[in-house]
C-alpha positions as CSV (number, residue, x, y, z in Angstrom):
1,M,0.2,-0.5,-0.1
2,A,2.0,2.9,-1.2
3,L,1.2,6.6,-0.2
4,D,0.2,8.6,-3.1
5,D,3.3,10.6,-4.5
6,A,1.3,13.2,-5.8
7,V,1.1,15.0,-2.0
8,D,3.8,17.1,-0.2
9,P,6.8,15.6,0.8
10,T,6.5,16.9,4.2
11,T,2.8,16.0,4.3
12,S,3.8,12.4,3.3
13,L,5.9,12.1,6.0
14,Q,3.4,13.1,8.6
15,K,0.8,10.3,7.0
16,L,3.9,8.2,7.3
17,L,4.4,8.3,10.9
18,S,0.5,8.6,11.6
19,L,-0.3,4.8,12.5
20,S,-3.6,3.3,12.3
21,P,-5.1,0.5,15.4
22,A,-5.5,-2.8,13.8
23,D,-8.9,-3.0,14.1
24,G,-9.4,-4.8,17.2
25,A,-6.7,-7.2,16.6
26,Q,-4.8,-8.6,20.1
27,T,-2.1,-10.8,20.6
28,D,0.4,-10.1,23.7
29,E,1.5,-7.2,21.3
30,D,0.0,-3.8,20.6
31,I,-1.1,-3.7,16.9
32,F,-1.0,-1.1,14.4
33,V,-0.9,-0.7,10.4
34,G,0.9,2.0,8.4
35,G,1.8,2.3,4.3
36,S,4.9,3.2,2.7
37,Q,6.3,5.8,0.4
38,P,6.8,5.8,-3.3
39,E,10.4,4.0,-4.1
40,P,11.5,3.6,-7.7
41,R,12.6,0.2,-6.8
42,K,9.3,-0.5,-5.1
43,R,11.4,-1.5,-1.8
44,I,10.8,0.5,1.7
45,F,12.9,3.0,2.3
46,G,14.7,1.5,5.9
47,G,14.7,4.7,7.6
48,Q,10.6,4.7,7.0
49,V,10.4,1.5,8.8
50,L,12.6,2.5,11.7
51,G,10.7,5.9,12.3
52,Q,6.9,4.1,11.9
53,S,8.3,1.6,14.3
54,L,9.4,4.3,16.8
55,V,5.7,6.0,16.5
56,A,4.2,2.4,17.4
57,A,6.2,1.9,20.6
58,A,5.4,5.4,21.6
59,N,1.9,5.2,21.5
60,T,2.2,2.3,24.3
61,V,4.1,4.3,26.7
62,E,2.9,7.1,29.1
63,P,3.1,10.8,28.3
64,G,6.2,12.4,29.0
65,R,8.3,9.5,28.8
66,L,11.1,9.8,25.8
67,M,12.8,7.9,23.5
68,H,16.6,7.8,24.4
69,S,17.7,5.0,23.0
70,M,16.7,2.7,20.0
71,H,18.7,-0.8,18.8
72,G,17.1,-2.1,15.8
73,Y,18.1,-5.1,12.4
74,F,16.7,-4.8,9.4
75,L,15.4,-8.5,8.7
76,R,14.2,-8.6,4.6
77,P,13.4,-6.1,2.5
78,G,10.0,-4.2,2.1
79,D,7.3,-3.9,-0.2
80,T,5.8,-1.0,-1.0
81,E,2.3,-2.0,-2.5
82,I,2.1,-4.3,1.1
83,P,0.8,-2.7,4.4
84,I,3.5,-3.0,7.3
85,T,2.2,-4.4,10.9
86,F,3.6,-3.4,14.1
87,G,3.1,-5.0,16.6
88,V,4.8,-3.8,20.4
89,Q,5.4,-5.8,23.3
90,R,5.5,-3.9,26.5
91,L,8.6,-5.3,27.9
92,R,9.1,-3.5,30.6
93,D,7.7,-0.6,32.8
94,G,9.7,1.1,35.9
95,R,9.6,4.3,37.7
96,S,11.6,6.4,34.9
97,F,12.2,3.8,32.0
98,S,10.2,2.2,29.7
99,A,11.1,-0.6,27.4
100,R,9.3,-2.0,24.0
101,R,10.1,-4.2,21.2
102,T,8.5,-3.8,17.8
103,H,8.4,-6.4,15.2
104,A,7.3,-4.6,11.7
105,Y,5.9,-7.7,9.8
106,Q,5.0,-8.1,5.9
107,N,3.6,-11.3,4.7
108,G,3.4,-12.5,8.1
109,V,7.6,-12.1,8.8
110,P,9.0,-9.5,10.5
111,I,10.9,-7.2,8.4
112,L,12.5,-5.0,11.0
113,S,13.2,-6.1,14.7
114,M,13.7,-3.0,16.9
115,I,14.4,-2.6,21.0
116,A,13.2,0.5,22.2
117,S,14.2,2.5,25.8
118,F,11.9,5.2,27.0
119,Q,12.8,7.7,29.9
120,V,10.7,10.4,32.1
121,P,13.2,13.4,31.5
122,G,15.7,13.9,35.1
123,E,18.9,16.0,36.0
124,G,22.5,14.6,35.8
125,L,25.5,14.9,34.5
126,D,25.9,17.1,31.5
127,H,28.9,17.4,28.9
128,Q,29.0,16.9,24.4
129,V,31.7,17.0,21.8
130,E,32.0,20.0,20.3
131,M,30.0,21.4,17.4
132,P,32.4,21.1,14.0
133,E,34.2,24.8,12.7
134,G,34.0,26.2,9.8
135,I,30.9,24.3,8.5
136,P,29.1,26.8,5.6
137,D,25.6,28.1,6.3
138,P,22.8,25.0,5.0
139,E,20.8,28.5,3.1
140,S,24.1,29.1,1.1
141,L,24.7,25.3,-0.1
142,P,22.8,23.8,-3.1
143,T,19.5,21.7,-2.8
144,T,19.3,18.0,-3.5
145,A,17.3,19.0,-6.7
146,E,19.1,21.9,-7.9
147,L,22.7,19.2,-7.7
148,L,20.4,16.4,-9.8
149,K,19.0,19.1,-12.2
150,G,19.0,17.5,-15.8
151,I,19.6,13.9,-14.6
152,D,16.7,12.0,-16.4
153,H,16.6,8.6,-14.4
154,P,13.9,7.8,-11.8
155,V,16.1,7.7,-8.8
156,A,17.7,11.1,-9.1
157,K,13.5,12.2,-9.5
158,A,12.9,10.1,-6.4
159,W,15.8,12.1,-4.6
160,S,15.5,15.6,-5.9
161,H,11.1,15.5,-5.3
162,Q,10.0,12.6,-3.1
163,R,12.2,12.7,0.3
164,P,10.4,15.0,2.6
165,M,13.6,16.1,3.7
166,D,16.2,18.8,2.6
167,I,19.5,17.6,2.6
168,R,22.3,19.8,1.7
169,H,25.8,18.2,1.5
170,I,28.6,20.0,2.9
171,E,31.0,18.3,0.2
172,K,30.4,17.3,-3.3
173,P,27.8,14.5,-2.9
174,V,28.2,11.1,-4.2
175,Y,25.1,10.1,-5.9
176,F,26.4,9.6,-9.1
177,E,29.8,10.4,-9.1
178,A,32.4,9.8,-6.8
179,G,34.0,12.4,-4.7
180,P,37.6,13.8,-5.4
181,D,39.4,12.3,-1.9
182,K,39.0,9.1,-0.3
183,V,37.9,10.2,3.3
184,A,36.1,8.5,5.4
185,R,33.8,11.1,6.4
186,N,30.3,12.7,5.1
187,A,28.3,16.0,6.5
188,V,25.2,17.1,5.5
189,W,22.5,19.5,6.5
190,M,19.1,18.6,6.9
191,K,15.5,19.3,8.3
192,S,11.7,19.1,7.0
193,F,10.7,20.7,3.7
194,G,8.1,22.0,5.8
195,P,6.4,22.0,9.3
196,L,6.4,18.6,11.0
197,H,3.4,18.6,13.7
198,G,4.0,16.4,16.7
199,D,5.3,15.9,20.0
200,Q,9.0,15.7,21.2
201,N,8.5,11.9,20.5
202,L,7.3,12.4,16.7
203,Q,10.1,14.3,16.2
204,R,12.8,11.9,17.3
205,A,11.2,9.2,15.7
206,A,11.2,11.8,12.4
207,L,14.9,11.9,12.7
208,A,15.4,8.3,13.0
209,Y,14.2,8.6,9.3
210,A,15.8,11.1,8.3
211,S,19.0,9.3,10.1
212,D,19.2,6.5,7.7
213,Y,19.9,9.1,4.0
214,T,23.4,9.7,3.7
215,L,25.3,7.8,7.0
216,L,26.8,4.9,4.7
217,E,28.2,7.5,2.5
218,S,31.4,7.8,4.6
219,V,31.9,4.2,3.7
220,L,31.4,4.8,0.1
221,R,33.5,8.0,0.1
222,R,36.7,6.0,1.3
223,H,36.5,3.9,-1.5
224,G,35.8,6.2,-4.4
225,L,32.5,5.1,-5.1
226,A,29.1,6.6,-5.2
227,W,25.9,5.4,-5.2
228,S,25.6,4.1,-8.3
229,A,28.6,2.1,-9.0
230,P,28.0,-0.5,-11.5
231,G,27.1,-4.2,-9.9
232,M,27.5,-2.7,-6.2
233,S,25.1,-3.7,-3.8
234,V,24.5,-1.7,-0.3
235,A,21.9,-2.5,2.3
236,S,21.7,-1.4,5.8
237,L,22.0,-3.9,8.2
238,D,21.3,-2.7,11.4
239,H,20.7,0.7,13.0
240,A,21.4,1.7,16.5
241,M,20.3,5.5,17.8
242,W,21.1,7.9,21.2
243,W,18.6,11.0,21.5
244,H,20.5,13.4,23.9
245,R,18.6,16.9,23.9
246,P,14.8,18.2,22.6
247,L,15.0,18.8,18.8
248,R,13.4,19.7,16.0
249,V,13.1,18.4,12.6
250,D,11.7,21.2,10.8
251,E,15.0,23.0,11.6
252,W,18.4,22.8,10.3
253,L,20.5,19.8,11.9
254,L,24.2,18.9,11.1
255,Y,24.6,15.4,10.7
256,V,28.5,14.6,10.9
257,Q,29.3,11.1,9.6
258,E,32.1,9.0,9.3
259,S,33.9,5.1,9.6
260,P,35.8,3.5,11.3
261,S,35.7,0.7,9.7
262,A,34.7,-1.6,6.9
263,S,35.6,-5.3,5.7
264,G,34.2,-8.7,5.4
265,A,31.5,-7.1,2.8
266,R,30.2,-4.8,5.4
267,G,31.3,-1.0,6.8
268,L,30.4,0.6,9.8
269,A,29.5,3.9,10.0
270,S,28.3,6.7,13.1
271,G,27.0,9.9,12.8
272,R,26.6,13.0,15.2
273,I,23.7,15.5,15.0
274,F,23.5,18.5,15.9
275,N,21.6,21.7,15.9
276,Q,22.4,25.3,14.9
277,A,22.8,26.5,18.5
278,G,26.0,23.9,18.7
279,E,23.9,21.3,20.5
280,L,24.2,17.2,20.3
281,V,20.6,16.0,19.9
282,A,21.7,12.3,18.6
283,T,24.6,10.2,17.9
284,V,23.7,7.4,15.4
285,A,25.4,4.2,14.3
286,Q,25.1,1.7,11.8
287,E,26.5,-1.6,9.6
288,G,25.7,-1.9,6.3
289,M,26.5,-4.7,3.7
290,V,28.3,-3.1,0.7
291,R,29.4,-5.8,-2.3
292,V,31.6,-4.6,-5.0
293,P,32.0,-7.1,-8.2
294,D,35.1,-4.7,-9.4
295,M,36.5,-2.3,-6.9
296,P,37.6,0.3,-9.2
């Protein structure tokens, strides 16, 4: 069940993250149902199912408990033409913390398995790494649509006009051409194109959605590869995320990424996300499958 690709991208994201109850279905899980955004290959974008799984989990916790961490595994590719069923198991509710396990199902089997933890905000120690210096202002950088203008390719069209996030690369992007330097780092500014309405848990779920877009580019850059490299196959295997401070996804966020290692047809990447005030709002880690038949 793909959502209408004629809808405004941010409105589409809002709809994706608005799940409905499963009409009385009941197991030991709370059940929700969601749709998918259109994709050129009809394969569900991993960030989408991550964000939806977090919303499903958040729907079962007491108001005021904020998601602070999640760990998930992508188990199978998803089909954008089929509805997704989300089953949430209530693992624990303590005085300050709640734990939830979400499985996202299609055709009766899980395509993603995730555990998330929620916390009543509290006071405590406070420190963070500093935001990098010398980063250009996001408004001074070209949009994805401007960078890909004139490229007649369905993926270029989807990246330019169907994503709900405005992504501005600090370095030259590696969409269809490798960058000039083989460095294991990447950085982008990003925010939703329009206002995103919802509480802090919705904002954090939307950030999880967006965090899957460019993270593995730090792996590709290190080896002089573009996303369109012939015969290359890239897929997210897992995703971990920690939220540190309040955030809004409809305001500019700096996403600084690096890859400490690649081996065994897998690449590891980590990312730090700052708001424009320099506050570290989230940290991300992901391992992806990267198969390249003919290395340059």
